[in-house]
C-alpha positions in Angstrom: 115.9 75.4 73.0 116.9 78.1 70.3 115.2 81.2 70.4 113.4 80.4 67.5 112.1 77.3 69.4 111.3 79.4 72.2 109.5 81.9 70.0 107.1 79.1 68.6 106.5 77.6 71.7 105.4 81.2 73.3 102.9 82.1 70.1 101.9 78.2 70.4 101.1 79.1 74.3 102.5 76.5 77.1 101.0 74.2 78.6 99.3 75.1 82.3 101.7 72.8 83.7 103.8 76.0 83.6 101.6 77.4 86.2 102.2 74.4 88.5 105.9 74.5 88.1 105.9 77.8 89.1 103.6 77.8 92.0 105.4 75.0 93.8 109.2 76.5 92.7 108.5 79.5 94.5 105.9 79.1 96.9 103.0 81.0 95.7 99.3 80.9 96.2 97.0 81.3 93.8 96.3 85.1 93.8 100.2 85.7 93.4 100.2 83.2 90.2 96.8 84.4 88.7 98.2 88.2 88.5 101.8 86.8 87.3 99.8 85.6 84.7 97.4 88.3 84.3 94.0 86.3 84.9 91.8 86.1 87.3 92.1 83.2 90.3 88.6 81.9 88.8 90.2 81.7 85.4 93.6 79.9 86.7 91.2 77.5 88.2 89.2 76.9 85.0 93.0 76.6 82.8 94.3 74.2 85.0 90.8 71.9 85.0 90.7 71.6 81.9 94.5 71.9 80.7 94.0 74.6 78.4 97.0 76.3 76.8 98.2 80.0 77.9 97.9 82.7 76.0 101.0 83.9 74.0 101.3 87.0 76.6 101.4 84.9 79.7 103.5 82.3 78.1 106.0 85.1 77.1 106.0 86.0 81.0 106.8 82.3 82.1 109.4 82.0 79.1 111.4 85.2 80.9 111.0 84.2 84.5 112.4 80.4 83.6 115.5 82.6 81.6 115.9 84.1 84.3 115.8 80.9 87.0 118.1 79.5 85.0 120.9 82.0 84.7 120.3 82.7 88.4 120.6 79.3 89.6 123.9 79.0 87.5 125.2 82.1 89.0 124.0 81.3 92.7 125.1 77.3 91.7 122.1 76.5 93.7 118.4 76.0 92.9 117.7 77.0 96.5 119.3 79.9 96.8 118.1 80.9 93.1 114.7 80.8 94.3 115.2 82.8 97.3 116.6 85.3 95.1 113.4 85.9 92.8 111.1 85.4 95.0 112.6 88.2 97.6 112.0 92.0 97.5 115.5 93.5 96.6 116.6 97.1 97.3 118.8 97.2 94.6 115.2 96.7 92.1 113.2 99.5 94.2 111.9 97.3 96.6 110.3 94.4 93.9 111.3 91.1 93.5 112.3 89.7 90.0 109.2 87.6 90.1 107.0 90.5 90.1 109.2 92.4 87.5 109.3 89.6 85.4 105.9 90.3 84.5 106.9 93.2 81.8 110.1 93.1 79.8 111.7 96.1 81.1 111.3 94.4 84.4 112.6 91.4 83.5 115.6 92.7 82.0 116.0 95.1 85.0 116.4 92.0 87.0 118.5 90.6 84.6 120.9 93.4 85.0 121.2 93.0 88.3 121.7 89.1 88.7 124.5 90.0 86.2 125.9 92.5 88.5 125.6 90.1 91.1 127.6 87.5 88.9 130.5 90.2 88.1 130.8 91.6 91.5 129.8 94.8 90.3 127.8 97.1 91.7 124.1 97.8 91.5 
């Protein structure tokens, strides 16, 4: 998708299938994925049952994570390695996982910089 298309989809709200795909890809429990989406576990369950769209703020988080996941899969050349890197605590990120940092734009940029440093063999 182009950036313009991504912005439009974020504003409209992503489908709840994004929650399920993220939960499965990173082997998350309900509390972790609910926290990432900035909602309670109960609200998460309701959204999944009703298949309602995510709020733009949550959609933006999932988009940020998806972009990082695509880049990491390209760099590590394997989906499993990319998923492991995103889910694991990282010393270069203050002991936080890239997944957790993607809750904010600034955190996502930090994870992106570390990933680019890995790609180019630079220090992190």
